[in-house]
N, C-alpha and C positions, 0 to 999 in steps of 0.2 A: 780302816779307821771307821769310827762310828760317831754319829751326831744324833741328837734328839731334836725332833721337829714337833712343835706344838702349834696346833691350828685352833682358832677361836671363832665362835659364833657360826655364821653360815659357811665359813671355810672348812669346818669339821667334815663336811660332806665329801671332801677330797682326801681324807685319810684312807690309806690302803685297808682292805678287808683284814680283819684280825688285829687291828690296832687297838690301843686303849681308847677311852672315850675322848680324850683331848690330844693325844700325842702318839708318836711312833719313833722307833729307832731306825736309822737308815745307814747303810754302809756306803762310804764314800772313798774316793782316792784323794791324793794330795793336790789335785787340780780342780776339784768340785767347787763350783760357785753357787751362790744362792739361786741364781737363775737356773742352774741345772736341777736343783731340788724342785723348784717350781714346775719345771717341765716334767720331771719324773712323777710328780703328784698330779699332773694334768690340770693345774690351776691356770685358767685362761689369763693371758697377758693383759687383757683389757680390764680385768677386775682390779680396782684400786686396792692397795694393801699397805699396811704399816709393818715393817720388818725390823725385829730386834735380834741381835746376836749377843747372847750373854747379857741381856738387859740394855744394850747400847744400840742405837739406830744403825742398821746395816744397809748396804747398797746391793743391788742385784748382781753386780760384778765382783763382789767380795768373795775371796777364796776362803773356804771353811777349814777348820783344824779339828783334830781329834778332841772329842768331848764337848764341842760347841753345842749350845742350846739355841735353836732358831725358833723364835716365836713370830707367828704371822697373824695379823689382825685385819679385819675389814675396817674401812673408815668408821669412826665413831661419831655419832651425832647426839646431841643432847638438847634438852629444852629447859 
């Protein structure tokens, strides 16, 4: 199965080599959770993040499905 992972702002530094500017496709199995993707991308656990799956807030223990789009943002601050 395949999902698309989109990383934003400073998190783009964790995209695998050869990825697009903002996203990559990743092969998963039927048990892959968001937490597993974060580990594969080597995004440190202590970095705060906002996670959306298909535009809806996701939790790190959520199991992903074929075709899901996972968007990961660092916290946003404004003024």
